[in-house]
C-alpha positions as CSV (number, residue, x, y, z in Angstrom):
1,M,48.4,-31.1,12.4
2,R,48.9,-33.8,9.5
3,M,48.7,-31.6,6.8
4,D,46.2,-34.4,4.8
5,H,43.6,-33.7,7.7
6,I,43.3,-29.6,6.9
7,C,40.0,-29.0,5.3
8,C,40.4,-27.1,2.1
9,Q,37.7,-26.0,0.1
10,P,39.3,-26.6,-3.0
11,F,36.9,-24.2,-5.6
12,G,37.0,-21.3,-2.8
13,K,39.3,-18.6,-2.6
14,H,40.3,-20.0,0.8
15,F,42.2,-22.9,-1.0
16,S,45.7,-22.7,0.0
17,S,48.7,-24.4,-1.4
18,L,49.7,-25.9,2.0
19,C,47.1,-28.5,0.7
20,L,48.5,-29.1,-2.5
21,P,50.7,-31.6,-0.9
22,A,48.9,-33.7,0.9
23,L,45.8,-33.6,-2.4
24,Q,48.4,-34.6,-4.8
25,S,50.0,-37.5,-2.5
26,Q,46.1,-38.5,-3.0
27,G,45.3,-38.0,-6.2
28,V,42.9,-35.3,-5.8
29,D,44.4,-32.7,-8.0
30,A,43.8,-35.2,-11.0
31,A,40.1,-35.7,-10.1
32,L,39.8,-31.5,-10.2
33,G,41.7,-31.7,-13.4
34,G,45.1,-31.3,-12.8
35,G,48.3,-33.2,-12.0
36,N,50.3,-35.8,-13.8
37,N,46.9,-38.6,-14.7
38,G,47.2,-37.9,-18.4
39,S,43.7,-39.6,-19.1
40,Q,42.3,-37.0,-16.2
41,M,43.8,-34.3,-17.9
42,N,43.2,-34.9,-21.4
43,I,39.4,-35.5,-21.6
44,W,38.8,-31.9,-21.2
45,N,41.4,-31.4,-24.2
46,D,39.5,-34.4,-26.0
47,M,36.1,-32.9,-25.5
48,Q,37.7,-29.8,-27.1
49,A,39.2,-31.8,-30.0
50,E,35.8,-32.9,-30.9
51,L,34.2,-29.2,-30.8
52,D,36.9,-28.6,-33.0
53,E,36.3,-30.9,-35.5
54,L,32.8,-30.6,-35.4
55,A,33.4,-26.8,-36.1
56,A,35.8,-27.1,-38.9
57,A,33.1,-29.1,-40.5
58,N,30.1,-27.0,-40.1
59,L,29.0,-29.2,-37.9
60,L,29.0,-27.6,-34.8
61,R,25.6,-26.2,-33.4
62,S,24.0,-23.3,-31.1
63,P,20.9,-22.6,-30.5
64,E,18.9,-19.3,-31.8
65,V,16.9,-18.1,-28.4
66,L,13.5,-16.8,-29.1
67,D,12.6,-14.0,-27.4
68,S,8.7,-14.4,-28.1
69,P,6.0,-17.7,-28.0
70,C,6.2,-20.4,-30.6
71,G,3.8,-19.3,-33.5
72,P,4.2,-18.6,-37.0
73,R,5.7,-15.5,-36.8
74,I,9.0,-15.2,-34.0
75,T,11.4,-12.6,-32.8
76,V,15.3,-13.7,-32.8
77,A,18.0,-10.8,-32.0
78,G,15.0,-8.4,-31.9
79,R,13.8,-9.5,-35.5
80,E,10.9,-10.7,-36.5
81,L,10.8,-13.5,-38.3
82,V,8.4,-16.2,-40.0
83,C,9.1,-19.6,-38.4
84,M,9.2,-22.2,-41.0
85,C,10.4,-25.3,-39.0
86,S,8.3,-25.6,-35.3
87,N,6.2,-28.4,-34.8
88,D,3.7,-26.8,-33.6
89,Y,1.6,-27.8,-36.9
90,L,-1.5,-27.1,-35.4
91,G,-1.0,-24.0,-33.9
92,L,-1.9,-25.0,-30.6
93,A,1.3,-24.1,-28.6
94,N,0.4,-20.6,-27.8
95,D,-3.6,-21.0,-28.1
96,V,-5.6,-18.9,-26.4
97,A,-8.2,-22.2,-24.9
98,V,-5.1,-24.3,-24.4
99,K,-3.0,-21.8,-22.4
100,Q,-6.3,-20.8,-20.2
101,A,-6.6,-24.9,-19.2
102,A,-3.2,-25.0,-18.1
103,V,-3.8,-22.0,-16.2
104,E,-6.6,-23.0,-14.4
105,A,-5.0,-26.2,-13.9
106,I,-2.1,-24.8,-11.7
107,E,-4.6,-22.5,-10.1
108,K,-5.9,-25.7,-8.7
109,W,-3.2,-28.8,-9.2
110,G,-0.1,-26.2,-8.8
111,L,3.2,-27.0,-11.0
112,G,4.8,-29.7,-9.9
113,A,3.5,-33.4,-9.1
114,G,5.9,-33.6,-6.6
115,A,6.7,-37.5,-7.3
116,S,6.5,-40.8,-9.2
117,R,3.5,-41.6,-10.7
118,L,3.3,-44.9,-8.8
119,V,4.5,-43.0,-5.1
120,S,1.8,-39.8,-4.8
121,G,2.4,-38.3,-8.2
122,T,-0.9,-39.6,-10.4
123,M,-3.3,-36.5,-10.2
124,Q,-7.0,-36.1,-11.9
125,P,-5.6,-34.9,-14.9
126,H,-2.6,-37.3,-15.8
127,V,-6.0,-40.3,-15.5
128,E,-8.2,-37.9,-17.4
129,L,-5.8,-37.3,-20.0
130,E,-4.9,-40.8,-20.4
131,R,-8.9,-41.5,-21.2
132,S,-8.8,-39.1,-23.5
133,L,-6.1,-40.0,-25.3
134,A,-7.4,-43.8,-25.6
135,S,-11.0,-42.6,-26.5
136,F,-8.7,-40.6,-28.9
137,K,-6.6,-42.9,-30.6
138,H,-9.7,-46.3,-30.0
139,T,-7.8,-48.0,-28.1
140,E,-8.7,-50.0,-24.5
141,A,-5.9,-47.7,-22.6
142,A,-3.6,-45.4,-23.2
143,I,0.0,-44.2,-20.6
144,V,1.2,-40.5,-20.6
145,T,5.3,-40.5,-20.4
146,S,7.4,-37.5,-19.5
147,T,8.5,-37.2,-23.2
148,G,8.0,-39.2,-26.5
149,W,11.7,-40.2,-25.9
150,M,10.7,-42.2,-23.2
151,A,7.2,-43.8,-24.3
152,N,9.3,-45.4,-27.3
153,H,11.3,-47.1,-24.9
154,A,8.4,-48.0,-22.3
155,A,6.4,-49.4,-25.3
156,V,9.2,-51.1,-26.9
157,H,10.8,-52.9,-23.9
158,A,7.5,-53.8,-23.1
159,F,7.0,-56.3,-26.3
160,V,10.7,-57.3,-26.2
161,S,13.9,-58.3,-24.4
162,K,16.9,-60.5,-24.8
163,G,16.5,-62.9,-27.6
164,D,13.9,-61.7,-29.4
165,L,13.9,-59.7,-32.7
166,V,13.4,-56.0,-33.6
167,L,12.8,-54.6,-37.0
168,C,13.2,-51.0,-38.0
169,D,13.2,-48.8,-40.5
170,K,16.3,-47.4,-41.1
171,L,15.2,-43.9,-40.8
172,N,13.3,-44.3,-37.4
173,H,13.8,-41.8,-34.7
174,A,16.7,-42.3,-33.0
175,S,14.2,-42.7,-29.6
176,I,13.5,-46.0,-31.3
177,L,16.7,-47.3,-32.5
178,D,18.2,-46.6,-29.1
179,A,15.4,-48.5,-27.5
180,A,15.3,-51.3,-29.9
181,R,19.2,-51.2,-29.2
182,S,19.1,-51.0,-25.7
183,G,16.7,-53.9,-24.2
184,G,18.8,-56.5,-25.1
185,A,16.6,-58.1,-28.5
186,V,18.5,-58.6,-31.5
187,M,18.0,-55.7,-33.5
188,R,18.0,-55.3,-37.6
189,T,17.2,-52.3,-40.0
190,Y,15.5,-52.6,-43.3
191,R,15.7,-50.0,-46.1
192,H,13.7,-46.9,-45.8
193,G,10.1,-48.1,-46.6
194,D,11.4,-50.6,-48.5
195,V,8.8,-53.5,-47.9
196,E,11.0,-56.2,-49.7
197,S,13.8,-55.4,-47.1
198,L,11.6,-56.2,-44.4
199,A,10.3,-59.2,-45.7
200,K,13.6,-60.6,-46.4
201,L,14.5,-59.9,-43.0
202,L,11.1,-61.7,-41.3
203,D,12.4,-64.5,-43.9
204,K,16.2,-65.0,-42.6
205,H,15.5,-64.1,-39.0
206,R,11.6,-65.0,-37.3
207,A,11.9,-68.7,-37.1
208,K,14.7,-67.9,-34.3
209,H,13.6,-65.9,-32.3
210,K,10.5,-66.2,-29.9
211,R,8.7,-62.6,-30.7
212,C,9.1,-60.0,-33.0
213,L,8.5,-56.5,-33.1
214,I,8.1,-54.1,-36.1
215,V,8.8,-50.6,-35.6
216,T,8.5,-48.0,-37.9
217,D,7.3,-44.2,-37.8
218,S,4.2,-44.1,-39.5
219,L,5.8,-40.4,-40.5
220,F,9.2,-39.7,-41.3
221,S,10.2,-36.7,-39.5
222,M,12.8,-35.4,-42.1
223,D,11.7,-36.8,-45.3
224,G,7.6,-36.2,-44.2
225,D,6.7,-39.3,-46.3
226,F,4.7,-42.4,-45.1
227,A,5.4,-45.4,-43.8
228,P,3.8,-48.9,-46.3
229,L,1.5,-49.5,-43.2
230,K,-0.8,-51.6,-45.2
231,D,2.2,-53.8,-46.9
232,I,3.7,-54.2,-43.3
233,V,1.0,-55.2,-41.5
234,E,0.4,-58.1,-44.2
235,L,3.7,-59.1,-43.1
236,K,3.3,-58.4,-39.6
237,L,0.4,-61.1,-39.7
238,R,1.9,-63.5,-41.9
239,F,5.2,-63.4,-39.8
240,D,3.2,-63.6,-36.7
241,A,4.8,-60.5,-35.4
242,Q,3.5,-57.3,-33.7
243,L,3.9,-53.8,-34.7
244,L,4.0,-50.7,-33.0
245,I,4.0,-47.6,-34.5
246,D,5.1,-43.6,-33.8
247,E,2.5,-41.4,-34.9
248,A,4.3,-38.5,-33.4
249,H,4.3,-36.2,-35.7
250,A,0.4,-37.9,-37.7
251,T,-1.1,-37.2,-34.4
252,G,-4.0,-34.5,-34.8
253,V,-2.8,-33.9,-38.7
254,I,-3.2,-37.0,-40.8
255,G,-6.8,-39.0,-41.1
256,R,-10.1,-37.9,-41.3
257,D,-10.5,-37.7,-37.3
258,G,-6.3,-36.6,-37.0
259,R,-5.6,-40.1,-35.8
260,G,-2.8,-40.4,-37.9
261,V,-1.6,-42.4,-40.7
262,A,-3.3,-45.8,-39.5
263,E,-6.2,-44.3,-39.3
264,L,-5.7,-42.7,-42.9
265,L,-4.7,-46.3,-44.6
266,E,-7.6,-47.9,-42.4
267,V,-5.1,-50.5,-40.7
268,E,-5.6,-49.5,-37.0
269,P,-6.6,-52.8,-35.8
270,D,-4.0,-54.5,-36.9
271,V,-1.3,-51.7,-35.1
272,D,-0.7,-53.5,-31.9
273,A,0.2,-49.8,-30.1
274,V,1.0,-46.5,-30.9
275,V,3.6,-44.4,-29.7
276,G,2.9,-40.0,-29.6
277,T,4.1,-37.2,-28.4
278,L,1.9,-33.8,-26.8
279,S,5.0,-31.6,-27.9
280,K,4.1,-31.3,-31.4
281,A,0.3,-30.7,-32.8
282,L,-0.9,-30.9,-29.4
283,G,1.4,-27.7,-28.8
284,G,2.7,-29.5,-25.6
285,F,5.3,-31.7,-24.0
286,G,5.2,-35.3,-22.8
287,G,4.4,-38.4,-24.5
288,F,2.0,-41.7,-24.5
289,V,1.7,-44.9,-25.4
290,A,-1.9,-45.8,-26.7
291,G,-3.0,-49.9,-26.8
292,K,-4.4,-52.7,-25.1
293,S,-5.1,-52.6,-21.4
294,V,-2.6,-55.5,-20.6
295,L,0.3,-54.1,-22.5
296,I,-0.3,-50.4,-20.8
297,E,-0.8,-52.1,-17.3
298,T,2.5,-54.1,-18.2
299,I,4.1,-50.5,-19.4
300,C,2.6,-49.2,-15.5
301,N,4.3,-51.9,-13.6
302,T,7.5,-52.9,-15.7
303,A,8.8,-49.4,-17.5
304,R,11.9,-48.2,-16.1
305,E,10.9,-44.6,-18.0
306,F,7.9,-44.0,-16.2
307,I,8.3,-45.7,-12.7
308,Y,11.8,-43.8,-12.0
309,T,10.5,-40.6,-12.5
310,T,8.3,-37.6,-11.5
311,A,5.2,-37.3,-13.2
312,P,4.6,-34.7,-15.9
313,P,2.8,-31.5,-14.6
314,P,-0.9,-30.9,-14.3
315,A,-0.9,-28.3,-15.9
316,L,0.2,-29.9,-19.4
317,C,-2.2,-32.8,-18.9
318,A,-5.2,-30.3,-19.0
319,G,-3.4,-28.6,-21.8
320,A,-3.0,-31.4,-23.9
321,I,-7.0,-32.5,-22.7
322,K,-8.0,-29.0,-24.6
323,S,-5.7,-29.8,-27.2
324,I,-7.4,-33.1,-28.0
325,E,-10.8,-31.2,-28.0
326,I,-10.2,-28.7,-30.0
327,I,-8.6,-31.8,-32.9
328,Q,-11.6,-33.3,-32.7
329,T,-13.8,-30.3,-32.9
330,Q,-11.8,-28.2,-35.5
331,P,-10.9,-30.1,-38.2
332,Q,-10.4,-27.2,-40.3
333,R,-6.9,-26.7,-38.6
334,R,-5.7,-29.7,-40.4
335,K,-7.5,-29.2,-43.9
336,H,-6.1,-25.5,-43.8
337,L,-2.3,-27.3,-43.0
338,L,-2.8,-29.8,-45.6
339,E,-3.7,-27.6,-48.3
340,L,-0.7,-25.1,-47.3
341,A,2.0,-28.2,-47.8
342,E,0.4,-29.4,-50.9
343,L,0.8,-25.7,-52.2
344,L,4.1,-24.9,-51.0
345,R,5.6,-29.2,-52.7
346,S,3.6,-28.1,-55.9
347,H,5.3,-24.8,-56.3
348,L,8.6,-25.9,-54.9
349,A,8.4,-28.9,-57.9
350,K,7.9,-26.1,-60.2
351,A,10.9,-24.2,-59.4
352,G,13.0,-27.3,-59.8
353,F,13.6,-28.0,-56.1
354,D,13.7,-32.1,-54.8
355,T,11.1,-32.4,-51.6
356,L,11.6,-36.1,-51.8
357,N,8.3,-37.9,-51.5
358,S,7.0,-35.5,-48.9
359,Q,3.0,-36.5,-48.5
360,S,2.6,-34.3,-45.4
361,Q,3.1,-31.2,-43.7
362,I,7.1,-31.6,-43.4
363,V,8.6,-30.4,-46.8
364,P,12.6,-31.3,-46.8
365,I,14.1,-28.9,-49.6
366,I,17.5,-31.0,-50.6
367,I,20.5,-28.9,-51.1
368,G,23.1,-31.4,-50.5
369,S,26.3,-30.2,-49.4
370,T,26.4,-29.2,-45.5
371,D,28.1,-25.4,-46.4
372,A,25.4,-24.8,-49.3
373,A,22.7,-25.5,-46.6
374,L,24.2,-23.2,-43.9
375,E,24.4,-20.7,-46.5
376,I,21.3,-20.6,-47.7
377,S,19.6,-20.9,-43.9
378,Q,21.3,-17.9,-43.6
379,K,20.3,-16.3,-46.5
380,L,16.3,-16.8,-46.0
381,M,17.0,-15.7,-42.1
382,G,17.9,-12.3,-44.0
383,E,14.9,-12.6,-46.2
384,G,12.9,-13.1,-42.7
385,F,12.2,-16.9,-42.4
386,F,13.2,-18.5,-39.5
387,V,14.2,-22.4,-41.4
388,P,17.5,-24.0,-39.9
389,A,19.7,-26.2,-41.7
390,I,19.3,-30.0,-41.2
391,R,23.0,-31.3,-41.3
392,P,24.8,-35.1,-40.6
393,P,24.1,-36.5,-38.4
394,T,20.5,-36.0,-38.4
395,V,21.0,-36.9,-42.0
396,K,22.8,-38.8,-44.3
397,R,26.3,-36.9,-45.6
398,G,25.3,-34.9,-48.7
399,T,21.5,-34.9,-47.8
400,S,21.5,-31.8,-45.8
401,R,18.0,-29.9,-46.1
402,L,16.4,-27.4,-44.7
403,R,13.2,-28.9,-43.5
404,V,10.1,-27.1,-43.4
405,S,7.4,-28.0,-41.2
406,L,4.5,-25.9,-41.9
407,S,1.7,-24.8,-39.1
408,T,-2.1,-23.7,-39.8
409,A,-1.5,-20.4,-38.8
410,H,0.1,-19.7,-41.9
411,T,-1.0,-18.6,-44.9
412,E,-0.7,-18.8,-48.5
413,A,1.2,-14.7,-48.6
414,D,3.6,-16.5,-46.1
415,I,3.8,-19.1,-48.7
416,D,4.3,-17.1,-51.7
417,A,7.0,-14.9,-49.6
418,F,8.6,-17.6,-49.0
419,L,8.5,-19.1,-52.3
420,T,9.8,-16.0,-54.0
421,S,12.5,-15.6,-51.2
422,I,13.8,-19.1,-51.7
423,S,14.3,-18.8,-55.5
424,R,16.2,-15.5,-55.1
425,V,18.0,-17.2,-53.0
426,K,19.0,-19.9,-55.6
427,Q,19.6,-17.9,-58.0
428,K,22.5,-16.1,-56.0
């Protein structure tokens, strides 16, 4: 018998050294990570070197593990901490009514959808959620995706393709920027919130392209400020462009009825489409696009992010439907949340902290260096507050910060205690 025909189990205990000559002659050892092939052998070393560089710069991340549900108070390593960093803005992630809706849906529909939406994965909860979202957002239709990331990709790629133009705020979420880069369109960024910068780009580039899409977050997740949507709408109309906004952090929180910044600034009729998420104020998981019926049908028929993935679990859809109902019938949740945010901002300003131009439940506390931000975060944990340091590449170098994101489930006593602790930590 030829040795190169011996059946071996290279990852099991029966791997025989008798096989090595034959495997080496075929380069199999290199494929397994050994041998003399430098590029194969060094890839793991290269990865480790990159991780070591991150660690040396205090940029290596490892998640803390919670031993409790998401809420204003969490348990980490046996300690109860006040959580000041989640996106559970309205306290719905562990809400009794939302959980009950999801449990009942599991009993009726099972756990998973079992297929993609265009095969057999579309169930009544998906359809009902999309109708609920369209009604809530005052649009003709809506479509649900498995994540907010996928929703942004599906929406951007529906509007523009090769040869078109996409203009993005520099601080847009990574999913927007990646979507703009990946669809073949020409992508340019304008300075954060700077309408003059956007106007210059439109004046310089718009005439060269058939289609032009302006994309912006409505509420920026790391700065807590609003996009100047009224001015952007004026430019959109002047330059014959379309406007797509991501209301991920604003949906459920901002505006009289909680529809977002576009509602607050009274520009909804001039916004061509809205992207949102089910995983922040709604307390669940998933994303959506809301807009004209023709746009939603286009996404249904062309978006790879929608077509080539299993449908979201029906229980998540049922929970989201209940969350939308609560948002519409319990405005006191967002009212209390924004009052807490204003209280926190005003006291931080008096204490000399820089909170940028925060206008929302997201209140950044600029520290500066990565090392200092990590140190303050650790000291706050010692004081009973969980608020991780936000570091590059999430934010620009020199602007490391504590990103405080409040929940309506917090109390004024929580805010007072946090202010006392951060002032004490700062003095140390």
